[in-house]
N, CA, C and O of each residue as an XYZ file, in Angstrom:
472
protein
N      72.657     34.580     -0.356
C      73.777     35.170      0.677
C      72.329     34.164      2.303
O      73.428     34.028      2.840
N      71.628     33.755      2.939
C      70.847     33.672      4.044
C      71.184     34.374      5.428
O      72.088     34.614      6.228
N      69.805     34.540      5.152
C      70.118     35.531      6.089
C      70.174     35.061      7.719
O      69.714     33.967      8.047
N      70.967     36.268      9.019
C      70.130     34.943     10.279
C      69.155     34.696     10.763
O      68.799     33.623     11.250
N      68.265     36.265     10.638
C      66.777     35.901     10.755
C      65.721     34.102     10.052
O      64.899     33.502     10.746
N      66.034     33.787      8.945
C      66.085     33.037      8.060
C      66.680     32.044      8.871
O      66.575     32.081     10.097
N      67.240     31.241      8.326
C      68.407     30.511      9.212
C      67.886     29.985     10.896
O      67.766     28.861     11.382
N      67.623     31.605     11.565
C      67.724     31.306     12.416
C      65.138     29.984     12.783
O      64.465     29.010     13.123
N      65.234     31.035     12.381
C      63.891     30.657     11.776
C      63.454     29.347     11.340
O      62.453     28.718     11.684
N      64.633     28.954     10.295
C      64.432     27.237     10.411
C      64.324     26.108     10.501
O      64.080     25.063      9.898
N      64.773     26.925     12.206
C      65.761     25.822     12.647
C      65.200     24.989     13.113
O      65.882     24.035     13.487
N      64.114     24.945     13.267
C      62.801     23.811     13.556
C      62.803     22.629     12.890
O      62.422     21.539     13.316
N      63.314     22.932     11.674
C      63.288     21.375     10.780
C      64.353     21.619     10.382
O      64.016     21.509      9.203
N      65.801     21.961     10.294
C      67.159     21.345     10.414
C      67.944     21.125     12.089
O      69.076     20.642     12.124
N      67.206     21.539     13.455
C      67.350     21.068     13.793
C      66.639     21.681     15.774
O      66.874     22.357     16.775
N      65.295     20.340     14.801
C      63.956     19.977     15.516
C      64.785     20.108     17.381
O      64.716     20.979     18.249
N      65.340     19.066     17.319
C      65.697     18.751     19.545
C      66.353     19.218     19.949
O      66.671     19.027     21.123
N      67.153     20.475     18.827
C      68.218     21.582     19.887
C      66.722     22.150     19.355
O      65.938     21.297     19.771
N      65.965     23.152     18.656
C      65.622     23.937     18.962
C      64.460     23.608     21.080
O      64.180     24.317     22.047
N      64.286     22.428     20.742
C      63.168     22.016     22.375
C      63.576     22.113     22.969
O      63.048     22.524     24.003
N      65.032     21.808     22.899
C      66.005     21.529     24.037
C      66.808     22.430     25.360
O      67.343     22.371     26.467
N      66.293     23.462     23.964
C      67.281     25.040     24.877
C      65.957     25.132     24.743
O      65.644     24.301     25.595
N      64.493     25.693     24.119
C      63.734     26.828     24.827
C      62.990     25.196     26.479
O      62.157     25.673     27.250
N      63.237     24.192     26.654
C      63.618     23.486     27.950
C      64.537     23.770     28.677
O      64.376     23.565     29.880
N      65.911     24.383     28.167
C      66.171     24.018     29.362
C      66.393     26.460     30.077
O      66.977     27.075     30.969
N      65.506     26.775     28.933
C      65.618     28.374     29.460
C      64.357     27.896     30.644
O      64.042     27.939     31.833
N      64.106     27.606     29.808
C      62.666     27.842     31.212
C      61.951     27.004     32.327
O      60.906     27.391     32.850
N      62.844     25.334     32.801
C      63.482     24.495     33.259
C      64.141     24.184     33.036
O      64.186     23.100     32.453
N      65.980     25.446     33.551
C      66.868     25.843     33.899
C      67.808     24.281     35.014
O      68.924     23.825     34.764
N      66.734     23.769     36.323
C      67.674     23.621     37.097
C      66.774     21.624     37.003
O      67.067     20.675     37.730
N      65.708     21.648     35.850
C      66.048     20.096     35.643
C      67.691     19.344     34.700
O      68.591     19.622     33.907
N      67.296     18.600     35.298
C      68.532     17.741     34.897
C      68.508     17.579     32.643
O      67.815     16.711     32.113
N      69.257     18.440     31.908
C      69.904     17.801     30.361
C      69.355     16.344     29.696
O      68.836     16.069     28.614
N      69.704     15.603     30.805
C      69.276     13.656     30.651
C      68.068     13.470     31.088
O      67.366     12.627     30.528
N      67.679     14.055     31.943
C      65.867     13.844     32.422
C      65.196     14.314     30.939
O      64.127     13.872     30.519
N      65.897     15.133     30.354
C      64.846     16.201     29.387
C      65.563     16.469     28.022
O      65.467     17.457     27.293
N      66.207     15.488     27.886
C      66.210     14.508     26.853
C      65.469     14.045     26.349
O      64.930     14.289     25.269
N      65.266     12.922     27.435
C      65.246     11.554     27.752
C      63.155     11.157     27.134
O      62.488     10.270     26.601
N      63.022     12.380     27.648
C      61.120     12.908     27.734
C      60.871     13.564     25.779
O      59.819     13.560     25.139
N      61.609     13.818     25.534
C      61.792     14.724     23.950
C      61.879     13.245     23.468
O      61.160     13.034     22.492
N      62.292     12.616     23.729
C      63.069     11.592     22.965
C      61.493     10.602     23.005
O      61.084      9.833     22.136
N      61.046     10.851     23.925
C      59.428     10.222     24.471
C      58.506     10.215     23.415
O      58.015      9.455     22.580
N      58.481     11.204     23.740
C      57.342     12.492     23.819
C      57.061     12.328     22.507
O      56.097     11.706     22.061
N      58.805     13.484     21.219
C      58.321     13.462     19.695
C      59.403     12.793     19.306
O      60.544     13.195     19.075
N      58.633     11.061     19.228
C      59.452      9.876     18.596
C      59.813      9.786     16.635
O      60.548      8.908     16.182
N      59.277     10.630     15.924
C      59.548     10.652     14.950
C      59.749     11.896     13.991
O      58.893     12.769     14.135
N      60.815     12.158     12.950
C      61.196     14.046     13.053
C      59.567     14.324     12.431
O      59.751     14.741     11.287
N      58.895     14.299     12.553
C      57.710     14.870     12.000
C      56.958     15.220     13.318
O      55.896     15.790     13.070
N      57.168     15.069     14.478
C      56.150     15.567     15.938
C      57.692     16.160     16.200
O      57.355     17.342     16.148
N      58.971     16.216     16.416
C      59.529     16.376     15.995
C      59.777     18.100     15.919
O      60.334     18.796     16.768
N      59.236     18.482     14.755
C      59.368     19.168     14.124
C      58.010     20.993     15.091
O      58.017     22.147     15.519
N      57.158     19.716     14.797
C      55.923     20.309     14.983
C      56.176     20.177     16.073
O      56.256     18.979     15.803
N      56.514     20.236     17.649
C      56.895     20.284     18.762
C      58.086     21.900     18.711
O      57.708     22.866     19.374
N      59.195     21.996     18.049
C      59.443     22.597     17.778
C      59.622     23.706     17.615
O      60.524     24.440     18.018
N      58.244     24.002     16.641
C      58.605     25.329     15.317
C      57.252     26.135     16.090
O      56.854     27.278     15.866
N      56.550     24.844     17.342
C      55.218     25.652     17.839
C      56.218     26.762     19.630
O      56.159     27.911     20.069
N      57.037     25.348     20.055
C      57.738     25.913     20.930
C      58.787     27.947     20.545
O      58.579     29.072     21.000
N      59.839     27.376     19.513
C      60.509     28.348     18.377
C      59.180     29.547     18.244
O      59.571     30.556     18.830
N      57.474     29.812     17.561
C      56.921     30.323     17.665
C      56.655     30.868     19.493
O      56.899     31.785     20.277
N      56.288     30.135     19.433
C      55.120     30.762     21.351
C      56.077     29.799     22.662
O      55.592     28.968     23.429
N      57.131     30.120     22.606
C      57.885     29.346     23.878
C      56.898     29.523     25.808
O      57.163     28.916     26.846
N      56.081     30.315     25.609
C      55.078     30.775     26.498
C      53.542     29.574     26.240
O      52.389     29.725     26.645
N      53.982     28.747     25.648
C      52.286     27.766     25.498
C      53.193     26.359     26.666
O      52.845     25.267     27.116
N      54.084     26.965     26.718
C      54.560     24.725     28.118
C      54.520     26.760     29.588
O      55.613     26.949     30.122
N      53.886     27.366     29.800
C      53.805     28.482     30.632
C      53.093     28.846     31.069
O      53.026     29.164     32.256
N      52.085     28.950     30.034
C      51.373     29.904     29.882
C      49.194     29.249     30.114
O      48.064     29.737     30.137
N      49.962     27.797     30.232
C      48.376     26.605     30.375
C      47.008     27.379     28.596
O      45.804     27.206     28.411
N      48.057     28.144     27.764
C      46.814     28.209     26.423
C      46.679     26.844     26.045
O      47.346     25.813     26.136
N      45.509     27.226     25.560
C      45.226     25.886     24.775
C      45.910     25.744     23.083
O      45.519     24.870     22.310
N      46.239     26.060     22.971
C      46.239     25.947     21.463
C      47.986     24.823     21.422
O      48.331     24.097     22.354
N      48.805     25.015     20.061
C      49.723     24.014     20.113
C      49.571     22.471     19.766
O      48.680     21.875     20.371
N      50.211     21.881     19.012
C      50.333     20.435     19.207
C      49.692     19.714     19.897
O      48.526     19.626     19.512
N      49.939     19.114     20.810
C      48.960     17.695     21.907
C      50.369     17.671     22.403
O      50.640     17.775     23.600
N      51.253     17.533     21.469
C      52.550     17.529     22.535
C      53.316     18.740     23.469
O      54.137     18.699     24.385
N      53.055     19.146     23.201
C      53.346     19.973     24.369
C      52.368     19.939     25.303
O      52.523     20.790     26.179
N      50.774     18.788     25.496
C      50.306     18.718     26.541
C      51.209     17.549     27.331
O      51.699     17.348     28.442
N      51.092     16.847     25.882
C      51.919     15.410     27.461
C      53.533     15.709     27.486
O      54.141     14.907     28.195
N      54.339     16.699     26.854
C      55.779     17.437     27.243
C      55.617     18.131     28.381
O      56.375     19.100     28.359
N      55.002     18.086     29.332
C      54.375     19.458     29.948
C      53.788     17.173     30.853
O      54.372     16.458     31.667
N      53.169     17.086     30.475
C      52.675     16.514     31.947
C      53.691     14.838     32.152
O      53.445     14.049     33.064
N      54.787     14.608     31.102
C      55.632     13.986     31.142
C      56.796     14.215     32.318
O      57.147     13.387     33.158
N      57.518     16.180     32.057
C      57.750     16.007     33.298
C      57.430     17.112     34.344
O      58.359     17.433     35.085
N      55.989     17.857     34.526
C      55.735     17.604     35.798
C      55.931     17.299     37.031
O      56.189     18.121     37.911
N      55.766     15.484     37.261
C      56.295     13.972     37.839
C      58.003     14.708     38.844
O      58.262     14.934     40.026
N      58.679     14.824     37.672
C      59.875     15.083     37.459
C      60.429     16.164     38.187
O      61.643     16.164     38.392
N      59.488     17.379     38.741
C      60.095     18.361     39.574
C      60.421     19.755     37.829
O      61.400     20.428     37.504
N      58.717     19.535     37.065
C      58.815     21.301     36.501
C      58.036     20.993     37.151
O      57.296     20.079     37.516
N      58.699     23.224     37.394
C      57.974     23.961     38.989
C      57.375     24.824     37.537
O      56.155     24.720     37.658
N      57.664     25.654     36.176
C      57.153     26.018     35.848
C      56.831     25.767     35.242
O      57.060     26.718     34.495
N      55.932     24.599     34.263
C      55.664     24.283     34.121
C      54.092     24.475     33.908
O      53.403     23.838     34.704
N      53.374     25.293     32.909
C      51.620     23.860     33.303
C      50.698     23.586     32.294
O      50.513     24.070     31.177
N      50.111     22.620     32.997
C      49.276     22.305     31.550
C      48.206     23.140     30.995
O      47.550     24.066     31.470
N      48.216     22.496     29.746
C      47.419     23.146     29.076
C      46.019     23.504     29.264
O      45.503     22.847     30.168
N      45.162     24.423     28.636
C      43.513     24.648     30.166
C      42.341     23.594     28.839
O      42.129     24.292     27.848
N      42.008     22.903     28.794
C      40.817     22.708     28.097
C      40.065     24.777     27.305
O      39.933     25.660     28.153
N      39.776     25.063     26.036
C      39.714     25.947     24.574
C      37.813     25.965     26.157
O      37.652     26.994     26.812
N      36.838     24.775     26.360
C      35.707     24.408     26.251
C      35.773     25.257     27.742
O      35.448     26.398     28.070
N      36.306     24.209     28.392
C      35.542     24.026     30.265
C      36.571     24.404     31.208
O      36.511     24.467     32.436
N      38.031     24.772     29.996
C      39.260     25.635     31.383
C      39.555     24.655     32.824
O      39.472     25.031     33.993
N      40.048     22.818     32.129
C      40.076     22.194     33.085
C      41.118     21.481     32.950
O      41.111     21.299     31.732
N      42.103     20.895     33.385
C      43.368     21.228     32.476
C      42.557     18.470     31.937
O      43.226     17.463     31.705
N      41.545     18.631     32.007
C      41.582     17.516     31.018
C      43.113     16.971     29.860
O      44.291     17.327     29.853
N      42.576     16.296     29.279
C      43.378     15.250     28.043
C      43.012     16.224     27.031
O      41.880     16.033     26.588
N      43.834     17.528     26.377
C      42.725     17.642     25.136
C      42.724     17.277     23.874
O      43.196     18.096     23.086
N      42.193     15.943     23.311
C      42.053     15.050     22.323
C      42.035     15.470     21.234
O      42.729     15.258     20.239
N      40.854     16.354     21.527
C      39.477     17.045     20.825
C      41.087     18.631     20.010
O      42.199     18.811     20.506
N      40.482     19.385     18.751
C      41.144     20.318     18.296
C      39.559     21.462     17.981
O      38.452     20.989     17.723
N      39.843     22.903     18.086
C      38.224     22.987     17.675
C      39.583     24.277     16.603
O      40.593     24.559     17.249
N      39.493     24.847     15.278
C      40.558     26.055     15.105
C      41.556     25.351     15.896
O      41.696     24.173     16.224
N      42.003     26.085     16.040
C      43.675     26.749     17.056
C      43.396     26.298     18.158
O      44.290     26.252     19.002
N      42.742     26.068     18.314
C      42.024     25.373     20.191
C      41.993     24.527     20.446
O      41.296     23.704     19.853
N      42.874     24.178     21.680
C      42.837     22.160     22.139
C      41.297     22.365     23.235
O      40.735     23.360     23.693
N      41.027     20.847     23.331
C      39.612     21.272     23.705
C      39.475     19.823     24.250
O      39.359     18.930     23.411
N      39.476     19.449     25.762
C      38.782     17.987     25.927
C      37.597     17.229     25.262
O      36.661     17.675     24.599
N      38.023     15.469     25.765
C      36.312     15.155     24.953
C      35.580     15.747     25.914
O      35.739     16.627     26.760
N      34.361     14.698     25.388
C      33.631     15.058     26.874
C      33.244     14.062     26.964
O      33.444     13.154     26.158
N      32.599     14.000     27.969
C      32.155     12.813     28.610
C      30.445     12.474     28.638
O      29.377     13.064     28.474
N      31.101     10.773     29.043
C      29.129     11.070     28.211
C      28.899      9.661     29.260
O      27.791      9.130     29.347
């Protein structure tokens, strides 16, 4: 028999979209569900992306609200997509190197970094 904790932990694999939407609704309860669904579908447009995003949010839902430069780039893309629609609790991840809210296109270990200026 599978324990409840095991099945809850594996939901990011079996129901990734539901996991993401639950975290988003809990974080931004004033945003319409259809808006959240549309943006999730646009940002995480493959099963692999859905699972990556769901795993990150299931493990650390505060990645949406703290500005920590961790997790997949999908976190940043989701925040960028929802902020213009009135998301007030979502915080853009900041670069682990310079602390700015630039696009975080590089990775150093588990930290995200912006691209260097040229």
